[in-house]
C-alpha positions in Angstrom: -14.6 67.9 47.1 -14.6 69.4 43.7 -10.8 69.3 43.6 -10.7 65.7 44.8 -13.1 64.5 42.0 -11.2 66.5 39.5 -7.9 64.7 40.3 -9.7 61.4 40.2 -11.1 62.1 36.8 -7.6 63.1 35.5 -6.1 59.9 36.8 -8.8 57.8 35.1 -8.2 59.6 31.8 -4.4 59.0 32.0 -4.8 55.3 32.7 -7.4 54.9 29.8 -5.0 56.7 27.5 -2.1 54.4 28.4 -4.2 51.3 27.9 -5.5 52.6 24.6 -2.0 53.5 23.4 -0.6 50.0 24.2 -3.5 48.3 22.5 -3.0 50.4 19.4 0.9 50.2 19.4 2.1 47.0 21.1 5.7 47.1 22.2 8.3 45.2 20.2 9.1 41.8 21.8 5.9 41.6 23.8 4.4 38.1 23.7 0.9 37.7 22.2 -1.5 35.6 24.2 -2.5 33.8 21.0 1.1 32.6 20.5 2.8 29.4 21.9 6.5 29.0 22.7 8.2 25.8 21.6 11.9 24.7 21.9 14.4 22.9 19.8 14.8 19.5 21.4 16.9 16.4 20.9 15.2 13.2 19.7 14.9 10.5 17.0 13.1 11.3 13.8 12.0 9.1 10.9 10.5 10.1 7.7 8.3 7.4 6.1 5.4 6.6 3.8 2.6 4.6 5.2 0.4 2.1 3.4 -1.8 -0.9 3.8 -0.8 -4.3 2.5 -1.8 -8.0 2.3 0.4 -11.0 2.8 0.8 -13.7 0.2 3.4 -16.4 -0.5 6.2 -15.2 -2.7 6.2 -18.6 -4.6 3.1 -20.6 -5.1 1.5 -22.8 -7.8 -2.1 -23.9 -8.5 -2.0 -27.7 -9.1 -4.6 -28.5 -11.7 -5.8 -31.4 -13.8 -4.8 -31.6 -17.5 -7.3 -34.5 -18.3 -11.0 -35.0 -17.7 -12.2 -37.7 -15.3 -13.3 -38.6 -11.8 -10.9 -37.7 -9.0 -10.2 -41.0 -7.4 -8.1 -39.8 -4.5 -6.3 -36.9 -2.9 -3.3 -38.1 -0.9 -2.4 -35.0 1.0 -4.4 -32.5 3.2 -4.1 -28.8 3.9 -1.1 -28.0 5.9 1.0 -30.9 4.8 4.6 -30.3 3.6 5.3 -32.0 0.3 8.4 -32.5 -1.8 8.9 -32.0 -5.5 7.7 -35.1 -7.4 5.5 -36.4 -4.6 2.2 -38.0 -5.7 -0.7 -35.6 -4.7 -3.8 -37.0 -6.4 -5.1 -39.6 -8.8 -7.7 -39.3 -11.6 -9.5 -42.5 -12.9 -7.0 -43.8 -15.5 -9.2 -46.6 -17.1 -10.3 -44.6 -20.2 -6.8 -43.4 -21.0 -5.3 -46.9 -20.4 -7.9 -48.3 -22.9 -6.8 -45.7 -25.4 -3.2 -46.7 -25.0 -4.0 -50.4 -25.5 -6.1 -49.6 -28.6 -3.2 -47.5 -30.1 -0.7 -50.2 -29.3 -2.9 -52.9 -31.0 -3.3 -50.6 -34.1 0.4 -50.3 -34.3 0.9 -54.1 -34.2 -1.7 -54.5 -37.0 0.0 -51.9 -39.2 3.4 -53.4 -38.5 2.1 -56.8 -39.7 0.7 -55.2 -42.8 4.1 -53.6 -43.4 5.9 -56.9 -43.3 3.5 -58.4 -45.9 3.8 -55.3 -48.1 7.5 -55.3 -47.9 7.5 -58.9 -49.2 5.4 -57.9 -52.1 7.9 -55.1 -52.8 10.7 -57.6 -52.9 8.8 -59.9 -55.3 7.8 -57.0 -57.6 11.4 -55.7 -57.6 12.7 -59.1 -58.7 10.2 -59.3 -61.6 11.0 -55.8 -62.7 14.7 -56.4 -62.7 14.3 -59.7 -64.6 12.0 -58.2 -67.3 14.4 -55.3 -67.7 17.2 -57.7 -68.6 15.0 -59.8 -70.8 13.8 -56.8 -72.7 17.3 -56.2 -74.0 17.2 -59.5 -75.8 13.5 -59.2 -76.7 12.7 -62.0 -74.2 9.6 -60.2 -72.9 7.3 -57.7 -74.5 7.4 -54.0 -73.8 4.0 -54.3 -72.1 5.1 -57.0 -69.6 8.1 -54.8 -68.7 5.9 -51.8 -68.1 3.5 -53.8 -66.0 6.3 -55.1 -63.8 7.7 -51.6 -63.4 4.2 -50.3 -62.4 3.7 -53.1 -59.9 7.1 -52.5 -58.2 6.5 -48.7 -57.8 2.9 -49.3 -56.5 3.9 -51.9 -53.9 6.8 -49.6 -52.7 4.4 -46.6 -52.4 2.0 -48.8 -50.4 4.7 -49.8 -48.0 5.7 -46.2 -47.5 2.0 -45.3 -46.8 1.9 -48.0 -44.1 5.0 -46.7 -42.5 3.4 -43.2 -42.4 0.3 -44.7 -40.7 2.5 -46.4 -38.1 4.2 -43.0 -37.4 0.8 -41.4 -37.0 -0.6 -44.0 -34.7 2.7 -43.9 -32.8 2.2 -40.2 -32.3 -1.4 -40.9 -31.0 0.0 -43.5 -28.7 2.5 -41.0 -27.3 -0.3 -38.6 -26.6 -2.4 -41.3 -25.0 0.5 -42.4 -22.8 1.0 -38.7 -21.8 -2.7 -38.3 -20.9 -2.5 -41.6 -18.9 0.5 -40.1 -17.0 -1.5 -36.9 -16.3 -4.0 -39.0 -14.3 -1.3 -39.1 -11.6 -0.7 -35.6 -10.3 2.7 -34.8 -8.8 4.0 -31.8 -6.9 5.9 -29.5 -9.2 7.8 -27.9 -6.3 8.6 -28.3 -2.6 6.1 -26.5 -0.4 3.0 -26.6 1.8 -0.5 -27.4 0.8 -2.4 -24.2 1.5 -5.7 -24.8 -0.2 -7.8 -27.7 -1.7 -10.4 -26.9 -4.3 -11.6 -30.4 -5.4 -12.7 -33.5 -3.4 -12.5 -37.2 -3.9 -15.3 -38.4 -6.3 -15.6 -35.1 -8.0 -15.6 -35.1 -11.8 -13.1 -32.7 -13.3 -13.7 -31.2 -16.8 -10.4 -30.1 -18.4 -11.9 -29.5 -21.8 -13.4 -26.0 -20.9 -10.9 -24.8 -18.3 -8.1 -26.2 -16.2 -9.7 -27.3 -12.8 -7.6 -26.5 -9.7 -7.2 -29.3 -7.2 -4.6 -28.0 -4.7 -2.5 -25.0 -4.2 1.1 -25.3 -3.1 3.1 -22.5 -1.6 6.5 -21.8 -0.1 5.9 -20.1 3.2 9.4 -19.5 4.4 9.4 -16.2 2.4 6.3 -14.1 2.2 5.5 -11.1 0.0 3.5 -8.1 1.2 1.5 -6.5 -1.6 1.2 -2.9 -0.4 -1.0 -0.3 -2.1 0.7 3.1 -2.2 -1.0 6.3 -3.3 0.2 8.0 -6.4 1.3 11.0 -4.4 3.9 8.9 -2.5 4.9 6.1 -5.0 7.5 8.3 -6.7 9.4 8.6 -3.4 9.9 4.8 -3.3 12.5 2.8 -5.0 13.7 -0.9 -5.1 15.7 -2.1 -2.0 14.2 0.6 0.2 14.0 -0.5 3.8 10.5 -1.3 5.0 9.0 -2.5 8.3 5.4 -3.5 9.0 3.2 -4.6 11.8 0.2 -7.0 11.9 -2.9 -7.3 14.0 -2.4 -9.4 17.0 1.4 -9.3 16.9 1.8 -6.7 19.6 4.9 -4.6 19.2 6.6 -7.0 16.9 7.9 -5.6 13.6 8.9 -7.4 10.5 11.5 -5.9 8.2 12.1 -6.3 4.5 13.0 -4.5 1.4 11.1 -3.3 -1.7 11.4 -5.9 -4.4 9.4 -4.4 -7.1 7.0 -1.5 -7.9 4.4 -2.7 -10.4 3.8 -0.1 -13.1 0.1 -0.8 -13.6 -2.1 0.9 -11.0 -5.4 -0.1 -9.4 -8.2 2.5 -9.3 -10.4 2.1 -6.3 -13.2 4.7 -5.8 -11.3 7.1 -8.1 -8.1 6.7 -6.1 -5.0 5.6 -8.0 -3.0 3.0 -6.0 0.2 1.3 -7.1 1.1 -2.2 -5.8 4.5 -2.4 -4.2 6.0 -5.9 -3.4 8.1 -6.4 -0.3 9.7 -9.7 0.6 10.1 -10.9 4.2 11.5 -14.0 5.9 9.0 -16.2 7.6 11.0 -19.0 9.2 8.7 -19.3 12.2 5.6 -19.4 10.0 3.9 -16.6 12.0 2.9 -14.7 8.9 0.0 -16.3 7.0 -1.7 -15.7 3.7 -4.3 -12.9 3.7 -3.0 -11.1 6.8 -3.3 -7.3 6.8 -0.1 -5.4 7.3 0.5 -1.7 8.2 3.5 -0.7 6.1 6.2 1.9 6.8 8.6 2.7 4.0 11.6 4.4 5.6 12.7 7.4 3.5 15.2 8.6 6.1 16.1 8.1 9.7 18.2 10.0 12.2 18.9 9.3 15.9 19.3 12.0 18.6 19.2 15.0 16.3 17.9 18.6 16.9 14.3 18.8 16.0 11.5 21.4 16.2 7.7 21.1 15.8 6.5 21.6 12.3 4.0 24.2 13.5 7.0 26.5 14.2 8.1 26.6 10.6 7.1 29.7 8.7 7.3 30.5 5.0 9.7 28.4 2.9 12.4 30.4 1.1 14.8 29.8 -1.7 17.8 27.8 -0.5 21.2 28.6 -1.9 22.8 25.4 -0.5 20.6 22.4 -1.3 22.9 20.1 0.6 21.6 21.5 3.9 18.0 20.8 3.1 14.9 23.0 2.7 15.1 26.6 4.1 12.3 28.1 6.2 11.7 31.3 8.2 11.2 30.9 11.9 10.5 33.3 14.7 13.1 33.1 17.5 12.1 34.3 21.0 14.8 36.4 22.7 14.9 38.6 25.7 15.0 41.6 23.4 11.9 40.5 21.4 11.0 38.3 18.4 13.7 37.8 15.7 13.2 36.2 12.3 15.8 33.7 11.2 16.4 31.2 8.4 16.7 27.6 9.4 17.6 24.6 7.2 15.4 21.5 7.6 16.2 17.9 6.7 13.9 15.0 7.5 10.4 15.9 8.3 7.3 14.1 9.7 3.8 15.3 10.4 4.9 16.6 13.8 8.6 17.3 13.8 11.4 18.4 11.4 15.1 17.8 11.7 17.2 21.0 12.2 20.4 20.8 10.2 21.5 24.3 10.5 20.5 27.7 12.0 19.3 26.8 15.5 20.9 25.5 18.6 19.5 23.0 21.1 17.1 24.7 23.5 16.3 27.7 21.2 12.8 29.0 21.8 10.5 29.6 18.9 7.2 31.3 18.5 4.3 29.5 16.9 0.7 30.4 16.5 -1.6 28.7 19.1 -4.3 28.3 16.5 -1.8 26.7 14.2 -0.5 24.5 16.9 -4.0 23.3 17.9 -4.8 22.6 14.3 -1.7 20.5 13.9 -2.6 18.6 17.1 -6.1 18.0 15.8 -4.7 16.9 12.5 -2.3 14.6 14.1 -5.1 13.0 16.2 -7.3 12.7 13.1 -4.6 11.2 10.9 -3.1 8.8 13.4 -5.9 6.4 12.9 -5.7 6.9 9.1 -2.0 6.2 9.2 -2.6 3.0 11.0 -5.3 1.8 8.7 -4.5 3.0 5.2 -2.3 4.9 2.8 -2.0 8.6 2.9 -4.1 9.9 -0.1 
C-alpha cells in the first residue's frame, strides 16, 4: 500500500510540473484563447466621409416691394409655376399716379414760362444789337446801351434757369413713374412660388426695410448644404462624387458632385463645421426645401478586392513604396505557428481595409478578441452616429 501511494504521489507531481512548465513557457505557435482568427476575404469596399445636410433650392429669389403702400392683390399662390415677367402682385398705385400727374403739370407750367422768357430774350437781344450800332454814331447814350446789354444777359440767364428747373422736374417725374411701375410686381425669373410672406390688404413699409411678399425658386436643381467637421473637410475637393439618402425615401440614393466648399465655418457647441454645397437634379420634384439628408462623400471605391478586418492590423511601419499604400504589421496564422508580416493597405473603412500587397485571399490572421469586441462595440455605437451626423 505504501508503494502504491508513493507511485500515485510521483505521478501527480509529474503532471503538476508539466502543467506549470507549459503555463510558464507556452509553446511557439500555440493559439491563445484570448485571440480570434480572421481571414482575408473578397468584397466591395468604399472609403467615405459622412455628414448631415439640408436641402435648399440652388436658385431662388425673395420678391419684395420697393415702394410703400397697401397690397391690393396677390395673383399667384404657393406651388404655382410662374414665368419671367409674369405679374405677381399689385400695390395701391393712386398716390404714385398723383405724383406723376403733379410732376407732369409742373413741367407744362415751366415749359410755358420758358416760351415767354425766350420771347423776352429775343426782344432784349434786338434792343441790344440796335443800341450797339447806334452807339457808333452817338445815336444813343452809353447808359442806354449798357441797360440794353444788361437786360439781354438777364433774360437769357432767366431762360437758362427755367430750362434747369424743367430738367429737375423731369428727373422727379422719371422717379415718380418708376415708383408707379414698382406698384406692379413681376417675376424676375422662371420658377415656382415656394413661400408667401404678405397677404392682400397688408400695408407694406419699404422705407425701413424691403418687405418680402413671395419667394420664387427653381426646383429642378437642388443644393444640399452639408456640414462637415474640420477633421474631414481637408479630404474633400470640388467635383468629388457624393450620394445621399433622405428620410422616407427607402433605399433610394441621390447622386451629385461637390460644387463648393465655403471657407467660413460655423461653430456649433464649440465644434467647427464647414458648409459643403452639393448640387443634385430634381426633375421628379421628390426633393423639397428643408429636407434632411445623410451625406456620403466618396473618397475611394473598389469592387471585389481583398480585404481584412481593421482589428487585424498591427503597428504601422514606415513604407518605402508609397504607391502601394500604408504599411502595417500583421500576425499570420500558419501550421508552424504565428508569423509577423508587412502588409500594404489601400482604402480603409471603420471595419475593413483593402489589401494591396502582402497577403493572399484566404490567409488567416490573428487578432485580439478584446480588440475585436471593442471594434464591434464601436461599430454598433457609431453606426447610429454615422446615420445622423458628421464624424467629429
